[in-house]
N, C-alpha and C positions, 0 to 999 in steps of 0.2 A: 627244227633245218634238217636235212638230208642230207647227210656228208658218204659221201662215194668211196673203200681205203681201198684200194691201193695195194697189194706188197711190190717190189723190185726184188727176186733172192730173199723175201721175209715174208716166211708165213701167222700171218693174220689170224691174229688164236681173241677170245677176248675178256682178255685185260690192255690189248690195242688196243677195240675201237672200244670198252668203257674213259681208257681215259685219255684221248681225241672228244669222245661226248661227253667228258668233264669241260676240256681245256679250250674246247675248239667250240664246238654248238653253241652247249650255257652260253659260252661268255661272248658269244658271237652275237646272238638274240637278245641280244638288250640293244644292242647298237641298230638292225636291224629288224624290227613290230612293224612298224609305217609301212612291214611287204610283204606283198601275199603272198602261201605257201606253194607256189609254184616257183617263182624268184629268190624262194630259198635251195639252190643245192650248189654242194661242189664239188672238190675232186681232194683227196688225201692219199696223197702218192708217200711209198714211204723207202725209202736202200737202204739193206746196207750196203757200209763199208769196211773196207777190210781194214782198216786202221785208220779215222778218221769216227766212226761210232758210225752215225745216223746223220741221212739227207732228209728232211720234209717237206717238200713242195706242196701248192697250197694254188688253189684255183677255181673264180667260180664271174661268175659272165653277173652286172648289174642289169638294168635298166639304163637304155642312151649308152647305149657297145661298151659300156662301161666293166672291163678285161679290172678285177684283182685278184695277183698273181704272188703271191710271199716266196722265199726260200728261207731254210736254214738249216742249220746241220753243228752237233755238237757230239762228244761220247755219248754223254745217257739222249737216250728217245725222250725219258719228256723231258726235261732242261732244253730237247729244240721242239720241241710241239710248246710250252710254255715266247719258246724266242716269234716261236713262229707267229703267237695268238697276236701278241703285241704289234709285229711287223701287220699282221692284216688285221686293226684295231685303228691304227693311223694310217692304213686307206680307206676305211671305210668313212675315218671320220672325215677324213678329207676335202671326199664325191659328195658324204650328208651336207657341206660350202656350197660345195658347185652346187646343187640344186639346190640353195634354196636362195640362191645368185640372183 
């Protein structure tokens, strides 16, 4: 899965890239096995907030004009990414059940 990482008010370093690769890309790959590689592209945007920690947005386009979008906020970046992955997984499962019916 190809993920474009954008940092708004935050410099994206190797640690953040690795964290997103482990928590989001690998975790979602099992749900998107049947889709082609060109379809598996997403954008992750990370905002550093002064009072409330981090906000992370995820945006992905799937066949059938389905847009997967989720956002999560948390004081700690790893926790925000884990919350985000859970929201994305729910949406992908819902999308796959719609495809089956």
